[in-house]
C-alpha positions, 0 to 999 in steps of 0.5 A: 693695129686691129681695124674696126671695119667688118672683115669681108671675105676675100673673093676673086672676080668672075672671068670677064667676057671676051673681046676678040681672038686674043682675049678668047684664047687667054680666057679659054686657057684660064678655063683649062681648055687647050688652045692655039695661041693667036698671032698678036703682032697685028693686034691694036696695041691699045685695043679692047682685045689685047688690053683685056687679054693682057689684064687677065694674064696679069690678074693671075699675079694679083687675086686671080679669078673665080674657078681658075687654078692658082697654078696657072699663074706660072703656066708656060704657055700663058707666060709665052702668050703674055710675053707676046702681048707685052712686046706689042704693047711696049713697042707701041709705047716706045714708038708713041712716047717721045724719049728723054732723060732729063728727069729734073725737067720732067718733074718740074713740068709735072709740078706746073698746074695749068690755070684759067677758066677753060682748063680741060681735063676730067677733074676740071670738068667734074668740079665745074659742071659734071653730073652725078652720073658722070662722077659715078662713071669716073669712079667706076673706071678708077676702081680697076686700079684703086681697089688694088692701089699700091699693089703694082708699085710694091713689086719694085721694092725688092728691085731698089736698094738703100735710101730709095727703097726706104723712101718708097716703102714709106710712101707704100706704108701710107697707101696701106693705111700706115698700119691701120687697116681702116685707112687703107686707100683701097678700103677708103675707095671701096667705101666711096663706091658703096656711098655712090651706089656702086658695087665695091666688089673687086673686079666687078666692073671689068666687063664695063670698062674699055681698053683705055682704062685697062691700059693704064693699069696694064702699064703698071703691071708690065713695069712692075713685073719686069726688073728691066722696067723698074725705072719706068715704074718709079717714073709712073709712081712719081707721076701719080704722086706729084700730080694727084693732090690738085686733082683730088682737091677738085674731085672733093669740090665736085662731090661737095657740089653734088651733095655726096656724103662724107664716106664718098669725099673721104678718099679724095680728101685723104689724097689732097694732104697725103700726096702733097707729102708723098711728092716730097718723098718721091722727089728727094727720097726715091728719085734722087738716091735711085738715080745717084746709084743708077744714073742709066735709069734716067731715060726709063724714068722719063719714059714711065712718066710720059707713057703714064701721062699719054695713057691717062690723056687717052682715057680722059679724052674718051670720057670727055668725048662720050660725056660731051655727046651725052653718052656713057663712057662705059661699055656697060653703064652701072645701074641708075646711070643717067647717060 
């Protein structure tokens, strides 16, 4: 199917600024400069420096950076440094996430939606009394993932077999517009950004978002790039698909209350219905057959769900804490911010 939207040139993002010795070393390597790898063992696993360094290593497997040689994707020195960063990050996640292996109970818990006038969470806040500048900031954070939506999860496709693979590809097919390039979710998100007066250029807000935002995306890339973590990636994907429909509906209501236009509303409106369908496919078509074939992956599925929830909660707490103080949640607020 041929789309009607104008074809835009594919442009890589510029290199971001460093946030410490780890990211400085990675960025120097990307510029072609010889550097000695710093010690990652003592770094904050969720901190700005490590998360930016890890994100930049992973971005070589997506679109790369402007002026950076494509061959660096498989540079042995960068891969060794990336592995050290991954070990620190994964060890922290294993330490901080309570283990479990009851996937059915975990999924059932995801389907319980809290109710009441005082329920917390970013989408609840935006629906009830969030301001437009806060909505724009939220979209800025989410752009780091949604402009590459479904790409991290695509890495798990060759790692699955049979019915689980077929069902997951069905969900991915929808994420990429079900054959219609005008309905690709990443494109709908870009349209929303432009409607809200934000830049829709890929990676344009990498310097603006904190490490908590990068950590969510880094978890997806980490699990996607390691076959040993395929169960965790399916768990992360399940968490998103099983919980996003109610949140998307709240964001639609927030945007209507704030007077946003149809191009802004369309992205989350699409997810209200699509993710309700995806929930059933993931539960019955992916998780069931995968665990029937590989029951030993149950603990990793639970880990993926809980790690994703933990990182999402950390980011949500950061946003609400900053907004509650009347401050921007971004390192560099976008133009026109009311923070």
